[in-house]
N, C-alpha and C positions, 0 to 999 in steps of 0.2 A: 404451448409450447410443449411440444413431442421430444423424449427422450435423447434423440439424435441431435435435434438441433442446442439444447444445455447442453450438451458435451462442446459443441463447437463454441462456445459462447469467452472469452475469456476475461478476467477482472484482476483490475490492481486497486491496491490499498494504496490511497491519496492521502499523505499530511500536508498540508496548507500553512505555508510561513504565516505567522499572526502579524508581524511586519512589514512585509515584503509580498505581496497581494501575486508577484511572480515567480515566487520561488516557492517551491513543494517537494516533496520527495514520493516516488510511487515507486511502489512494487506488486510484481505477478502476484495473485492469490486466489482463493476457490472463492464461490458464491457466497461465506461466511465470513469471507474478510483473513482468511486460514494462511499465512506466508511459511511455503516449506524454506527455512534456514538453511536448510542443507543445500537447497539448490542456488543460492547466492554466494557471489564473491565474498570474498574477505571482506573487501571495501563496502557492498552492497549490504551488508550482514551488522557490517558496526555503523552504517548509515542509518540502517533500519533501527537499531538496537538503541541509538540515541536518540531518531526521532518520537518511539518511545517513552523515552524518559523523560525529555521535556513537552510532553505534550498540556497543553497550558500555561505553558511559560515562553514557549519559540514556536510551538505547533498547534493547531487543533486539531481537536479530535480527529482521525483519521474517517475516510467513509469510503466506501468499494463502488467501484465505478467500471462500468463497461469500456474496454479499451479494444 
């Protein structure tokens, strides 16, 4: 994959619910899974911080996915 193709890919960091298979939270990120908190709305930022806090209790360890 060349540099041009790599730049055009978009990624999301996906937190799957441990209890409801259809429920998940997903946030745009880079290939390394880093989310730009400054680009999130206030509600999305709160959801992201919550999901990170409850990994292993409500949400599985997040994974980076191509979007």
